[in-house]
PADO-170139 format. One record per residue (C-alpha): residue in three letters; x, y, z. Coordinates in Angstrom, 2 decimals. Example, Ala and Ser with C-alpha at 12.3 -4.5 7.8 and 13.67 -1.06 7.14 Angstrom:
! PADO-170139
{'ALA', {12.30, -4.50, 7.80}}
{'SER', {13.67, -1.06, 7.14}}
! end
This chain:
! PADO-170139
{'MET', {-78.18, 109.94, 19.76}}
{'PHE', {-76.87, 107.57, 22.58}}
{'SER', {-77.24, 108.48, 26.34}}
{'LYS', {-74.08, 108.63, 28.40}}
{'SER', {-75.04, 105.49, 30.05}}
{'GLU', {-75.35, 103.73, 26.68}}
{'ASN', {-71.80, 105.06, 25.55}}
{'LEU', {-70.15, 103.69, 28.67}}
{'ILE', {-71.83, 100.36, 27.91}}
{'PHE', {-70.29, 100.38, 24.47}}
{'LEU', {-66.92, 101.46, 25.92}}
{'ILE', {-66.65, 98.47, 28.35}}
{'ALA', {-67.77, 96.04, 25.96}}
{'ILE', {-65.18, 97.55, 23.56}}
{'LEU', {-62.35, 96.88, 26.26}}
{'THR', {-63.51, 93.48, 27.12}}
{'LEU', {-63.15, 92.70, 23.26}}
{'LEU', {-59.77, 94.17, 23.19}}
{'LEU', {-58.62, 92.50, 26.28}}
{'HIS', {-59.40, 88.91, 24.52}}
{'LEU', {-57.75, 90.18, 21.29}}
{'PHE', {-54.58, 91.13, 23.05}}
{'SER', {-54.45, 87.35, 24.53}}
{'ASN', {-55.39, 85.90, 21.27}}
{'ALA', {-52.70, 87.72, 19.42}}
{'PHE', {-49.80, 87.83, 21.56}}
{'ALA', {-50.21, 85.93, 24.98}}
{'ASN', {-52.14, 82.73, 24.04}}
{'TYR', {-50.74, 79.28, 25.13}}
{'GLY', {-52.05, 77.13, 22.28}}
{'PHE', {-54.97, 75.45, 20.80}}
{'PHE', {-57.33, 74.10, 23.70}}
{'ARG', {-58.07, 70.38, 23.36}}
{'ASP', {-61.58, 70.63, 22.55}}
{'GLU', {-60.78, 73.28, 19.75}}
{'PHE', {-59.49, 70.59, 17.74}}
{'TYR', {-62.44, 68.40, 17.91}}
{'TYR', {-64.68, 71.30, 16.94}}
{'ILE', {-62.63, 71.84, 14.11}}
{'ALA', {-62.93, 68.04, 13.27}}
{'CYS', {-66.69, 68.22, 13.67}}
{'ALA', {-66.96, 71.37, 11.26}}
{'ASN', {-65.15, 69.20, 8.64}}
{'ARG', {-68.04, 66.90, 8.97}}
{'LEU', {-71.23, 68.76, 9.17}}
{'ASP', {-74.07, 66.79, 10.56}}
{'PHE', {-77.60, 67.39, 12.43}}
{'GLY', {-75.89, 66.39, 15.63}}
{'TYR', {-72.89, 65.09, 17.49}}
{'VAL', {-72.48, 62.66, 20.28}}
{'ASP', {-71.63, 65.45, 22.79}}
{'GLN', {-73.45, 68.50, 21.32}}
{'PRO', {-76.18, 69.78, 19.09}}
{'PRO', {-74.67, 71.15, 15.71}}
{'PHE', {-75.39, 75.26, 16.09}}
{'SER', {-71.69, 76.15, 17.16}}
{'ILE', {-70.17, 73.72, 14.81}}
{'TYR', {-71.95, 75.04, 11.64}}
{'ILE', {-71.00, 78.60, 12.85}}
{'LEU', {-67.39, 77.28, 13.01}}
{'ALA', {-67.76, 75.83, 9.49}}
{'ILE', {-68.63, 79.24, 8.09}}
{'ILE', {-65.78, 80.79, 9.96}}
{'LYS', {-63.27, 78.35, 8.58}}
{'PHE', {-64.60, 78.63, 4.93}}
{'ILE', {-64.09, 82.19, 4.94}}
{'PHE', {-60.93, 83.13, 7.23}}
{'GLY', {-59.35, 79.75, 7.66}}
{'ASN', {-58.84, 77.99, 10.98}}
{'SER', {-55.94, 79.76, 12.62}}
{'LEU', {-56.04, 80.03, 16.56}}
{'PHE', {-56.63, 83.85, 16.38}}
{'VAL', {-59.26, 83.17, 13.83}}
{'ILE', {-61.48, 80.81, 15.78}}
{'ARG', {-61.25, 82.82, 19.12}}
{'PHE', {-62.07, 86.14, 17.43}}
{'LEU', {-65.93, 85.25, 17.61}}
{'PRO', {-65.68, 84.19, 21.39}}
{'ALA', {-64.08, 87.58, 22.03}}
{'ILE', {-66.69, 89.39, 20.27}}
{'LEU', {-69.39, 87.40, 22.21}}
{'HIS', {-68.20, 88.28, 25.45}}
{'GLY', {-68.08, 92.00, 24.42}}
{'ALA', {-71.86, 91.19, 22.97}}
{'ILE', {-72.79, 89.66, 26.70}}
{'VAL', {-71.09, 92.94, 28.58}}
{'TYR', {-73.24, 95.01, 26.28}}
{'LEU', {-76.49, 93.16, 26.99}}
{'ALA', {-75.89, 93.17, 30.68}}
{'GLY', {-75.50, 96.92, 30.61}}
{'LEU', {-78.51, 97.35, 28.18}}
{'MET', {-80.60, 95.07, 30.69}}
{'SER', {-79.73, 97.55, 33.40}}
{'PHE', {-80.27, 100.53, 31.38}}
{'LYS', {-83.84, 99.30, 30.16}}
{'MET', {-84.87, 98.44, 33.65}}
{'GLY', {-83.96, 101.87, 34.97}}
{'GLY', {-80.45, 101.97, 35.76}}
{'GLY', {-78.14, 104.97, 35.46}}
{'LYS', {-74.45, 105.40, 34.95}}
{'SER', {-73.36, 103.67, 38.03}}
{'ALA', {-75.69, 100.76, 37.48}}
{'VAL', {-74.38, 100.15, 34.07}}
{'ILE', {-70.86, 100.44, 34.97}}
{'ILE', {-71.40, 97.97, 38.01}}
{'SER', {-73.07, 95.29, 35.95}}
{'CYS', {-70.90, 95.54, 32.96}}
{'ILE', {-67.67, 95.32, 34.98}}
{'ALA', {-69.08, 92.35, 36.83}}
{'VAL', {-69.72, 90.85, 33.48}}
{'ALA', {-66.47, 91.67, 31.84}}
{'LEU', {-64.14, 90.44, 34.85}}
{'ALA', {-65.83, 87.37, 36.27}}
{'PRO', {-63.35, 84.75, 35.78}}
{'GLU', {-65.78, 81.96, 34.72}}
{'ILE', {-67.35, 84.47, 32.19}}
{'LEU', {-63.82, 85.40, 30.94}}
{'GLY', {-62.55, 81.91, 30.85}}
{'ASN', {-65.67, 80.52, 28.99}}
{'HIS', {-65.07, 83.19, 26.17}}
{'THR', {-61.17, 82.60, 25.79}}
{'ILE', {-61.71, 79.39, 23.67}}
{'TYR', {-64.14, 78.27, 20.86}}
{'SER', {-66.87, 76.02, 22.16}}
{'MET', {-70.63, 76.20, 22.40}}
{'ASN', {-70.43, 78.05, 25.80}}
{'PRO', {-69.96, 81.45, 24.49}}
{'PHE', {-73.18, 81.13, 22.50}}
{'ASP', {-74.91, 79.86, 25.49}}
{'PHE', {-74.21, 82.94, 27.36}}
{'LEU', {-75.61, 84.88, 24.31}}
{'PHE', {-78.79, 82.95, 24.32}}
{'TRP', {-79.33, 83.22, 28.11}}
{'SER', {-78.78, 86.97, 27.87}}
{'LEU', {-81.01, 87.35, 24.97}}
{'THR', {-83.55, 85.53, 26.72}}
{'ALA', {-83.58, 87.66, 29.64}}
{'PHE', {-83.43, 90.91, 27.52}}
{'THR', {-86.44, 89.68, 25.67}}
{'LEU', {-88.65, 89.20, 28.70}}
{'ILE', {-87.56, 92.50, 29.69}}
{'LEU', {-88.85, 93.86, 26.64}}
{'ILE', {-91.86, 91.83, 26.74}}
{'ILE', {-92.89, 93.13, 30.38}}
{'GLN', {-92.40, 96.55, 29.44}}
{'SER', {-94.05, 96.66, 25.89}}
{'GLU', {-96.32, 93.72, 25.59}}
{'LYS', {-95.60, 93.31, 22.04}}
{'LYS', {-96.85, 90.02, 20.86}}
{'ASN', {-94.31, 89.51, 18.16}}
{'LEU', {-91.55, 89.51, 20.87}}
{'TRP', {-92.86, 86.08, 21.71}}
{'ILE', {-91.66, 84.92, 18.10}}
{'LEU', {-88.12, 86.32, 19.06}}
{'LEU', {-88.15, 84.47, 22.30}}
{'GLY', {-89.19, 81.24, 20.35}}
{'LEU', {-86.26, 81.69, 18.02}}
{'VAL', {-83.74, 82.73, 20.87}}
{'LEU', {-84.59, 79.34, 22.80}}
{'GLY', {-84.68, 77.25, 19.87}}
{'LEU', {-81.47, 78.26, 18.65}}
{'GLY', {-80.01, 77.91, 22.28}}
{'LEU', {-81.28, 74.41, 22.24}}
{'LEU', {-79.89, 73.76, 18.74}}
{'ASN', {-76.39, 75.02, 20.60}}
{'LYS', {-76.72, 73.31, 23.90}}
{'VAL', {-79.27, 70.99, 25.48}}
{'GLY', {-78.79, 72.59, 28.87}}
{'ILE', {-81.21, 75.38, 27.50}}
{'LEU', {-83.89, 73.04, 28.24}}
{'TRP', {-83.20, 73.99, 31.87}}
{'LEU', {-83.64, 77.59, 30.81}}
{'CYS', {-86.85, 76.78, 28.85}}
{'PHE', {-88.32, 75.13, 31.99}}
{'GLY', {-87.23, 77.95, 34.15}}
{'VAL', {-89.02, 80.52, 31.83}}
{'PHE', {-92.11, 78.48, 32.09}}
{'ILE', {-92.20, 78.13, 35.87}}
{'ALA', {-91.51, 81.95, 35.98}}
{'LEU', {-94.71, 82.62, 34.08}}
{'LEU', {-96.50, 80.22, 36.20}}
{'LEU', {-95.50, 81.47, 39.50}}
{'THR', {-96.02, 85.25, 38.73}}
{'PRO', {-98.88, 87.45, 37.48}}
{'TYR', {-97.25, 87.00, 33.99}}
{'ARG', {-99.24, 83.70, 34.04}}
{'LYS', {-101.82, 85.64, 32.25}}
{'TYR', {-99.64, 85.18, 29.01}}
{'LEU', {-100.28, 81.31, 29.32}}
{'LYS', {-103.93, 82.19, 28.64}}
{'THR', {-103.01, 83.33, 25.27}}
{'LEU', {-101.26, 81.77, 22.34}}
{'SER', {-98.03, 83.82, 22.36}}
{'PRO', {-95.80, 81.93, 24.85}}
{'TRP', {-97.25, 78.60, 23.50}}
{'LEU', {-96.19, 79.55, 20.01}}
{'ALA', {-92.77, 80.68, 21.42}}
{'PHE', {-92.31, 77.15, 22.95}}
{'LEU', {-93.37, 75.40, 19.58}}
{'ILE', {-91.04, 77.42, 17.62}}
{'ALA', {-88.04, 76.41, 20.15}}
{'PHE', {-89.08, 72.89, 19.58}}
{'ILE', {-89.32, 72.78, 15.93}}
{'ILE', {-86.04, 74.65, 15.58}}
{'PHE', {-84.67, 71.72, 17.91}}
{'ILE', {-86.29, 68.97, 16.08}}
{'PRO', {-83.00, 68.10, 13.72}}
{'PHE', {-81.07, 67.08, 16.79}}
{'ILE', {-83.91, 65.00, 18.12}}
{'ILE', {-84.04, 63.12, 14.82}}
{'TRP', {-80.20, 62.80, 15.03}}
{'ASN', {-80.36, 61.05, 18.40}}
{'PHE', {-83.38, 58.79, 17.24}}
{'THR', {-81.05, 57.55, 14.44}}
{'HIS', {-77.95, 57.11, 16.33}}
{'ASP', {-79.14, 55.18, 19.43}}
{'PHE', {-79.58, 58.44, 21.52}}
{'ALA', {-76.03, 58.96, 21.77}}
{'HIS', {-76.28, 62.07, 23.50}}
{'VAL', {-78.14, 60.62, 26.16}}
{'GLU', {-75.57, 57.94, 26.71}}
{'PHE', {-72.86, 60.94, 26.68}}
{'ILE', {-74.68, 62.72, 29.52}}
{'GLN', {-75.16, 59.57, 31.58}}
{'ASN', {-71.45, 58.58, 31.45}}
{'ALA', {-70.39, 62.21, 32.10}}
{'LEU', {-72.42, 62.35, 35.35}}
{'LYS', {-71.34, 58.77, 36.30}}
{'TYR', {-67.68, 59.10, 35.70}}
{'LYS', {-66.33, 62.51, 34.83}}
{'TYR', {-68.47, 64.57, 37.26}}
{'SER', {-69.10, 61.89, 39.74}}
{'SER', {-67.08, 63.61, 42.69}}
{'LEU', {-69.00, 66.96, 42.25}}
{'THR', {-71.55, 67.41, 44.99}}
{'PRO', {-74.27, 69.90, 45.78}}
{'LEU', {-71.98, 71.81, 48.14}}
{'ASP', {-69.19, 72.16, 45.55}}
{'PHE', {-72.13, 73.68, 43.29}}
{'ILE', {-73.21, 76.19, 45.75}}
{'ILE', {-69.67, 77.28, 46.87}}
{'GLY', {-68.70, 77.58, 43.21}}
{'GLN', {-71.35, 80.44, 42.44}}
{'PHE', {-69.31, 82.57, 44.98}}
{'MET', {-65.82, 81.54, 43.91}}
{'LYS', {-65.91, 81.27, 39.96}}
{'LEU', {-67.66, 84.51, 39.30}}
{'ASN', {-65.11, 86.47, 41.65}}
{'PRO', {-66.20, 86.45, 45.29}}
{'PHE', {-66.41, 90.38, 45.50}}
{'SER', {-69.19, 90.20, 42.59}}
{'ALA', {-71.62, 88.09, 45.09}}
{'ILE', {-72.78, 91.60, 46.50}}
{'VAL', {-73.86, 92.62, 43.01}}
{'TRP', {-75.74, 89.29, 42.12}}
{'LEU', {-77.42, 88.87, 45.45}}
{'SER', {-78.28, 92.62, 45.21}}
{'GLY', {-79.87, 91.43, 41.74}}
{'LEU', {-82.05, 88.65, 43.56}}
{'TYR', {-82.92, 91.14, 46.25}}
{'PHE', {-83.99, 93.65, 43.51}}
{'PHE', {-86.19, 91.27, 41.47}}
{'PHE', {-88.00, 89.77, 44.64}}
{'PHE', {-88.10, 92.74, 47.08}}
{'ASN', {-87.48, 96.12, 45.44}}
{'LYS', {-90.75, 97.96, 44.44}}
{'GLU', {-89.11, 98.85, 40.88}}
{'GLY', {-87.40, 95.38, 40.74}}
{'LYS', {-90.51, 93.16, 41.31}}
{'LYS', {-91.86, 94.06, 38.02}}
{'TYR', {-88.96, 91.66, 36.67}}
{'ILE', {-89.48, 89.17, 39.19}}
{'ILE', {-89.87, 86.66, 36.38}}
{'LEU', {-85.98, 86.74, 36.16}}
{'GLY', {-85.36, 86.22, 39.79}}
{'ILE', {-87.58, 83.10, 39.42}}
{'LEU', {-85.96, 81.88, 36.29}}
{'TYR', {-82.68, 81.98, 38.24}}
{'ILE', {-83.82, 80.03, 41.41}}
{'SER', {-85.62, 77.55, 39.20}}
{'VAL', {-82.73, 76.47, 37.09}}
{'PHE', {-80.64, 76.55, 40.48}}
{'LEU', {-82.72, 74.07, 42.11}}
{'ILE', {-82.68, 71.82, 38.88}}
{'LEU', {-78.94, 71.88, 38.93}}
{'ILE', {-78.61, 71.23, 42.74}}
{'LEU', {-81.20, 68.26, 42.42}}
{'ASN', {-79.11, 66.95, 39.55}}
{'GLY', {-76.49, 66.08, 42.29}}
{'HIS', {-73.29, 66.20, 40.25}}
{'SER', {-73.72, 69.74, 38.31}}
{'LYS', {-70.59, 71.79, 37.69}}
{'ALA', {-70.73, 75.25, 39.05}}
{'GLY', {-70.26, 76.79, 35.67}}
{'TYR', {-73.62, 75.48, 34.52}}
{'LEU', {-75.46, 78.35, 35.95}}
{'ALA', {-72.94, 80.93, 34.96}}
{'PRO', {-74.84, 82.15, 31.98}}
{'ALA', {-77.77, 83.25, 34.31}}
{'TYR', {-75.65, 86.07, 36.13}}
{'PRO', {-75.44, 88.79, 33.56}}
{'MET', {-78.93, 89.29, 34.00}}
{'LEU', {-78.56, 89.16, 37.97}}
{'PHE', {-75.47, 91.65, 37.65}}
{'ALA', {-78.13, 93.92, 35.71}}
{'GLY', {-80.44, 94.15, 38.62}}
{'GLY', {-77.79, 94.11, 41.20}}
{'GLY', {-76.14, 97.33, 39.56}}
{'ILE', {-79.61, 99.26, 39.78}}
{'LEU', {-80.07, 98.15, 43.52}}
{'ILE', {-76.62, 99.34, 44.40}}
{'GLU', {-77.06, 102.50, 42.47}}
{'ARG', {-80.37, 103.41, 44.39}}
{'ILE', {-78.76, 102.62, 47.82}}
{'SER', {-75.95, 104.97, 46.86}}
{'LEU', {-78.60, 107.86, 46.17}}
{'LEU', {-79.72, 107.78, 49.92}}
{'LYS', {-78.38, 110.21, 52.27}}
{'ASN', {-75.00, 109.14, 53.58}}
{'TRP', {-74.73, 106.14, 51.37}}
{'ARG', {-72.95, 107.84, 48.52}}
{'TRP', {-69.95, 106.01, 49.23}}
{'PHE', {-71.68, 102.38, 48.96}}
{'LYS', {-71.13, 102.24, 45.06}}
{'TYR', {-67.49, 102.86, 45.30}}
{'ALA', {-67.22, 100.52, 48.05}}
{'VAL', {-68.43, 97.76, 45.40}}
{'ILE', {-66.95, 99.29, 42.32}}
{'ILE', {-63.18, 99.53, 43.66}}
{'PRO', {-62.75, 96.04, 45.12}}
{'LEU', {-64.79, 94.50, 42.19}}
{'VAL', {-62.29, 96.20, 39.54}}
{'ILE', {-59.25, 95.55, 41.78}}
{'SER', {-59.99, 91.82, 42.18}}
{'GLY', {-61.39, 91.31, 38.80}}
{'ILE', {-57.73, 92.33, 37.39}}
{'PHE', {-55.77, 90.40, 39.81}}
{'LEU', {-57.95, 87.39, 38.53}}
{'ILE', {-57.87, 88.02, 35.01}}
{'PRO', {-54.35, 85.75, 34.61}}
{'LEU', {-56.60, 82.78, 36.01}}
{'ALA', {-59.07, 82.90, 33.22}}
{'LEU', {-57.32, 84.35, 30.51}}
{'PRO', {-53.58, 83.19, 29.42}}
{'VAL', {-52.26, 86.83, 29.53}}
{'LEU', {-48.98, 85.84, 31.43}}
{'PRO', {-46.19, 83.75, 30.20}}
{'VAL', {-46.62, 80.05, 31.74}}
{'GLU', {-43.72, 80.28, 34.29}}
{'THR', {-44.94, 83.42, 35.34}}
{'TYR', {-48.57, 82.38, 35.69}}
{'ILE', {-47.29, 79.19, 37.78}}
{'SER', {-45.54, 81.51, 40.15}}
{'TYR', {-48.53, 84.10, 40.15}}
{'SER', {-50.92, 81.68, 40.74}}
{'LYS', {-49.19, 80.18, 43.80}}
{'LYS', {-48.78, 83.59, 45.25}}
{'LEU', {-52.73, 83.88, 45.07}}
{'GLY', {-52.79, 80.51, 46.73}}
{'GLN', {-54.61, 79.10, 43.82}}
{'ALA', {-53.69, 75.21, 43.67}}
{'PRO', {-54.65, 73.89, 40.07}}
{'SER', {-58.12, 72.59, 39.51}}
{'THR', {-60.06, 70.32, 37.62}}
{'ALA', {-63.67, 69.15, 37.65}}
{'GLU', {-62.85, 65.86, 35.91}}
{'ASN', {-61.11, 63.73, 38.39}}
{'LYS', {-58.11, 63.97, 36.65}}
{'GLU', {-54.53, 64.11, 37.94}}
{'LEU', {-52.70, 67.66, 37.63}}
{'ALA', {-49.18, 69.03, 37.67}}
{'GLU', {-48.44, 72.68, 37.72}}
{'LEU', {-51.39, 73.85, 35.70}}
{'PRO', {-55.02, 73.63, 36.09}}
{'GLN', {-56.75, 71.57, 33.29}}
{'PHE', {-58.01, 74.56, 31.53}}
{'TYR', {-54.51, 76.02, 30.59}}
{'ALA', {-52.52, 72.37, 30.70}}
{'ASP', {-54.96, 71.39, 27.88}}
{'MET', {-53.35, 74.17, 25.75}}
{'PHE', {-49.95, 72.86, 25.70}}
{'GLY', {-48.10, 69.75, 23.83}}
{'TRP', {-50.29, 69.44, 20.74}}
{'GLU', {-48.13, 70.38, 17.80}}
{'GLY', {-45.13, 68.55, 19.53}}
{'MET', {-47.31, 65.52, 19.51}}
{'ALA', {-48.09, 65.68, 15.83}}
{'LYS', {-44.19, 66.09, 15.16}}
{'ASP', {-43.41, 62.93, 17.33}}
{'VAL', {-46.19, 60.82, 15.47}}
{'SER', {-45.16, 62.12, 12.10}}
{'ASN', {-41.55, 61.20, 12.79}}
{'VAL', {-42.60, 57.59, 13.63}}
{'TYR', {-44.82, 57.59, 10.41}}
{'LYS', {-41.88, 58.81, 8.39}}
{'SER', {-39.46, 55.71, 9.62}}
{'LEU', {-41.97, 53.45, 7.87}}
{'ARG', {-41.20, 52.01, 4.43}}
{'GLU', {-43.36, 53.68, 1.66}}
{'ASP', {-45.45, 50.61, 0.98}}
{'GLU', {-46.22, 50.34, 4.80}}
{'LYS', {-47.30, 53.93, 5.10}}
{'ARG', {-50.28, 53.42, 2.63}}
{'THR', {-51.93, 50.97, 5.24}}
{'THR', {-50.89, 52.68, 8.25}}
{'VAL', {-53.34, 54.48, 10.52}}
{'VAL', {-52.79, 56.19, 13.92}}
{'PHE', {-55.16, 55.08, 16.69}}
{'CYS', {-55.84, 58.03, 19.36}}
{'ASN', {-57.70, 57.25, 22.58}}
{'ASN', {-59.34, 60.65, 22.95}}
{'TYR', {-60.40, 63.33, 20.63}}
{'GLY', {-57.87, 65.83, 21.66}}
{'ASP', {-55.15, 63.53, 20.30}}
{'ALA', {-57.32, 62.68, 17.11}}
{'GLY', {-58.19, 66.00, 16.24}}
{'THR', {-54.45, 67.22, 16.84}}
{'ILE', {-53.24, 64.75, 14.42}}
{'GLU', {-55.92, 65.68, 11.69}}
{'TYR', {-55.42, 69.21, 12.18}}
{'TYR', {-51.40, 68.99, 11.53}}
{'ARG', {-51.80, 66.76, 8.43}}
{'LYS', {-51.52, 69.77, 6.35}}
{'LYS', {-48.22, 70.73, 8.07}}
{'TYR', {-46.59, 67.33, 8.75}}
{'GLU', {-46.72, 63.94, 7.04}}
{'LEU', {-49.18, 61.94, 8.96}}
{'PRO', {-51.51, 59.02, 8.58}}
{'PRO', {-55.31, 58.90, 8.66}}
{'VAL', {-56.77, 58.91, 12.25}}
{'ILE', {-58.94, 56.24, 13.94}}
{'CYS', {-60.47, 57.16, 17.45}}
{'SER', {-63.34, 55.84, 19.52}}
{'HIS', {-64.22, 58.82, 21.41}}
{'ASN', {-67.40, 60.43, 21.12}}
{'ASN', {-68.16, 61.37, 17.48}}
{'TYR', {-64.92, 59.87, 16.18}}
{'TRP', {-66.52, 56.44, 16.81}}
{'TYR', {-68.82, 57.23, 14.04}}
{'TRP', {-66.05, 58.45, 11.60}}
{'TRP', {-64.14, 55.22, 11.48}}
{'ASP', {-63.52, 54.03, 7.97}}
{'LEU', {-64.15, 50.40, 8.43}}
{'ASP', {-63.37, 49.34, 4.99}}
{'MET', {-60.00, 50.81, 5.31}}
{'LYS', {-57.24, 48.17, 4.65}}
{'ILE', {-54.93, 48.32, 7.78}}
{'THR', {-51.72, 46.62, 8.32}}
{'ASN', {-49.87, 48.99, 10.72}}
{'ILE', {-51.18, 51.14, 13.71}}
{'ILE', {-49.37, 53.71, 15.40}}
{'ILE', {-50.88, 54.09, 18.70}}
{'ILE', {-50.51, 57.07, 21.06}}
{'GLY', {-50.35, 56.19, 24.81}}
{'GLY', {-51.46, 53.22, 26.83}}
{'ASN', {-48.79, 50.26, 27.60}}
{'GLU', {-47.25, 47.55, 25.74}}
{'GLU', {-49.29, 44.67, 27.50}}
{'ASP', {-52.82, 45.94, 26.91}}
{'HIS', {-52.06, 46.49, 23.23}}
{'LEU', {-50.83, 42.99, 22.83}}
{'SER', {-54.02, 41.52, 23.72}}
{'SER', {-55.34, 42.94, 20.27}}
{'LEU', {-52.14, 43.03, 18.18}}
{'GLU', {-49.35, 40.54, 17.37}}
{'GLU', {-46.44, 42.76, 17.60}}
{'VAL', {-45.87, 46.04, 19.67}}
{'LYS', {-42.78, 48.34, 19.71}}
{'VAL', {-42.08, 51.49, 21.21}}
{'ALA', {-41.07, 54.04, 18.47}}
{'ALA', {-41.02, 57.32, 20.50}}
{'ILE', {-41.86, 59.07, 23.74}}
{'HIS', {-43.77, 62.43, 23.61}}
{'LYS', {-42.84, 64.90, 26.09}}
{'SER', {-44.74, 67.99, 26.94}}
{'LYS', {-43.85, 69.73, 30.44}}
{'PHE', {-46.99, 71.77, 30.81}}
{'ALA', {-49.61, 69.32, 29.53}}
{'MET', {-51.84, 67.30, 31.44}}
{'PRO', {-49.81, 64.56, 33.25}}
{'TYR', {-51.67, 61.80, 31.23}}
{'GLU', {-50.51, 63.68, 27.90}}
{'ASN', {-46.94, 63.72, 29.17}}
{'ASN', {-44.39, 60.97, 28.86}}
{'LEU', {-46.55, 59.23, 26.19}}
{'PRO', {-45.23, 56.24, 24.63}}
{'ILE', {-45.95, 55.97, 20.74}}
{'PHE', {-46.07, 52.47, 19.36}}
{'ILE', {-45.94, 50.83, 16.07}}
{'CYS', {-48.04, 47.94, 16.04}}
{'ARG', {-48.83, 45.19, 13.43}}
{'GLY', {-50.82, 42.15, 13.05}}
{'LEU', {-54.55, 42.67, 14.35}}
{'LYS', {-55.97, 39.60, 16.31}}
{'ARG', {-59.48, 41.05, 15.82}}
{'SER', {-61.42, 42.21, 13.01}}
{'VAL', {-61.62, 46.09, 12.44}}
{'MET', {-65.38, 45.96, 13.17}}
{'GLU', {-64.61, 44.04, 16.44}}
{'ALA', {-61.94, 46.57, 17.46}}
{'HIS', {-64.48, 49.53, 16.67}}
{'ASN', {-67.16, 48.05, 18.65}}
{'LEU', {-65.01, 47.13, 21.90}}
{'THR', {-63.08, 50.59, 22.09}}
{'LYS', {-66.35, 52.77, 21.76}}
{'HIS', {-66.47, 55.36, 24.80}}
{'TYR', {-68.78, 58.52, 25.25}}
{'ASP', {-67.51, 60.62, 27.60}}
! end
C-alpha cells in the first residue's frame, strides 16, 4: 500500500508526462535540428561519436527498431523521463522525512522549471543526464540511511552509464568524491566499496575512451572548439544569473532552502553530502569560465527535494502555516505562465505575441543571429521544406547525372534532414564535414555533380568549375542562417575528394 505522499508523487509525475504527450501529439513545431543528427547516429552505431558518448544513441536505435522514428515516438521517452525525474525528486523528499507539502513542493518545482521542461521536450542525451544525476542522489540517500554495501555497486552502474551518456558526469563523479572526502562519510573511503563504485564506472566508460584513442581524441577537440567559439561569450556572471532565471525565479526559494537544509538543518545535515556535491560541481563550472547555465540543471531535483522539507518544517511552526502556500501558489502560477517558453504548446504566432508580452526576447547561448523565435524553437522549423527544395533541384537533373550527384551540407542539421526525408522525397546521398558526418564520407564515391545548401557563389568557385543557383529555400520562423538559403548545382571539382574532405572538417 502506498502512502498519501507517494500517491501524490505519482500523480504529479503522471500529469507531467501528460503535458509532454499533449505537446508531442497536438502542438509540436516539428523536429529539432539535433534530433535529425541523433537519428543519423542511430543508423550508424559505434562506441562513440565526435560530440557524445554512445548511450543515448543506442537507446534511440532500439526505439527506432521497435517503434519507428516519428516525432511522437522519439519524444515519448524524454516525456517519460521527465515524469521519472519528478517522481525521484518527490521520493527523495519523502525518504528524507518530508510529508505531503514537501513532496508537492519538490515535485512541482521539478515539473514546471523551464530549463528542466525544455530539456525533456526533445530527444537528446540531456534527459538521461537528469536521470543519472537524480539516481545518483537517490542512491547516496539510500547508502546514508542503510549503509548496504551492494548500493555502492548500484552507484557505480549509475555513474558508469551516466558517463557513457554524457562526459559531463565526470563533474558529478568528482563532486561525489569531494563530498565523501569533506564529510564524516569519508569513513567509506577507508573501505573497498566507493573505490569499487568508481572502478565500475570507469570500466563502463572504457568503450568511449578507446573510441577517442582511435579517433584522434575527436571529443576533446569538439569540447575545445565549443568553448573557444560557440560559448566564448558566456561569462561566470551569466552562469550564476542563469541558475535563478532558467529554473523559474520563484523556484529559487525552494533550491536555496534545499542548500540550507543540507548544510544547516539538524535533520538535513545527515545528507550534507548532497549539498557539497552541488557546491563542488558549481565551482568547477564557474572556474571553467564559459559554462552554460543549463549544465548544472540536473543537480536541482535533489535541492528541490531538500527545500520542500525545510519549507514544510517552517510551515509547521506557530503562525507560519501560510508560508508553504506563499511558496506553492507563486511557484504554480509562474510555472504555468512559463510553460510556453519551454514546451511548444502555443501556435507559433501566438507564442511570439505571448513572449513579447512577458518581455522575453529571443535568446541563444551560441552567438547566433536570431529573428522572432529563440534558437530552441527556431531550430524546429523549415526542415521538411528544405528537403522538398533540394529534391526539386535533384529531380531537375538528367537520370545519368543523378547517379553521381551528392548533396553537400555545412552542418549536421541540414545533413540529417536530407537523410531523414530520403524515404519520402527523391534525394541524393549526403556528404557533410560537421562532427561525426566527417567520418561518414564515402571517399570512394564517384562525384560529378554537387548540390550545395547555403554559402555563396564566390566561395564555391574556389573549389568548383561551375556554380549555379537552382533554388532559394525560405522558412519564415527558422534560424536566420537557415532562411533564404541558396541551393546550388555545382560541377567540376578543382580538388580531389580527399582534399575537400580534409579542408572542410569542423567539430563544434
